[in-house]
Legacy VTK file of the C-alpha trace (Angstrom):
# vtk DataFile Version 3.0
C-alpha trace
ASCII
DATASET POLYDATA
POINTS 86 float
41.745 6.877 -12.179
43.256 9.356 -9.712
43.667 8.673 -6.144
40.842 11.322 -5.289
38.608 9.411 -7.365
39.054 6.089 -5.516
37.100 7.077 -2.306
34.531 8.946 -4.549
33.846 6.111 -6.738
33.975 3.200 -4.169
31.755 5.066 -1.583
29.160 5.951 -4.398
29.589 2.621 -6.353
29.862 4.671 -9.501
32.738 2.779 -10.806
34.995 -0.144 -9.982
38.424 -0.092 -8.411
40.937 -2.708 -9.555
41.560 -5.601 -7.129
45.291 -4.897 -7.103
45.923 -0.952 -7.622
49.534 0.095 -8.434
51.588 0.617 -5.390
52.111 4.176 -6.400
48.603 4.593 -6.372
48.343 3.422 -2.810
51.215 5.632 -1.821
49.464 8.774 -3.318
46.324 7.514 -1.460
48.191 7.907 1.817
49.146 11.451 0.890
45.499 12.186 0.042
44.277 10.635 3.365
46.686 12.771 5.281
45.546 15.881 3.430
41.894 14.909 4.330
42.812 14.512 7.990
44.674 17.875 7.961
41.579 19.508 6.747
39.737 18.531 9.876
36.423 18.059 8.118
34.151 15.322 9.780
32.104 14.970 6.712
35.187 14.233 4.452
36.706 12.084 7.124
33.656 10.118 7.410
33.419 9.759 3.472
37.090 8.418 3.531
36.258 5.961 6.346
33.396 4.446 4.336
35.450 4.107 1.270
38.165 2.389 3.179
35.733 0.151 4.648
34.329 -0.849 1.254
37.987 -1.430 -0.011
38.775 -3.526 3.015
35.668 -5.578 2.610
36.905 -6.831 -0.705
38.747 -9.632 0.848
42.325 -10.857 0.938
43.826 -8.392 -1.592
46.643 -6.117 -1.184
44.333 -3.102 -1.434
42.038 -4.519 1.147
44.985 -4.904 3.785
46.136 -1.395 2.762
42.721 0.135 3.333
42.359 -1.622 6.643
45.690 -0.634 7.956
45.107 3.033 6.876
41.819 3.155 8.407
42.891 1.700 11.596
46.099 3.572 11.952
45.238 7.058 10.582
41.561 7.574 10.093
40.008 6.149 13.321
42.513 8.142 15.477
41.695 11.258 13.565
37.931 10.976 14.616
39.172 11.469 18.179
39.839 14.932 17.396
36.171 15.847 16.854
33.571 16.208 19.754
31.390 13.151 20.499
28.050 13.787 18.633
25.962 11.291 20.717
LINES 1 87
86 0 1 2 3 4 5 6 7 8 9 10 11 12 13 14 15 16 17 18 19 20 21 22 23 24 25 26 27 28 29 30 31 32 33 34 35 36 37 38 39 40 41 42 43 44 45 46 47 48 49 50 51 52 53 54 55 56 57 58 59 60 61 62 63 64 65 66 67 68 69 70 71 72 73 74 75 76 77 78 79 80 81 82 83 84 85
């Protein structure tokens, strides 16, 4: 499974993500998330946020801690670059 597939699979619940992905996959995930942020696409960022929430909700795994940290330090701050929609 490629890093790009992880958010798509998790958010659509089409396939499962291993409880403990290889460290290299998490590092590549950070690069992909940075690229998603650089594209400045609100829908894409929203999908990434949902995928990270689902991974983080899996409990006390390495992947869950990673997803929670990435979401809080990179994805949530990136939302501030968009106008308020409500």
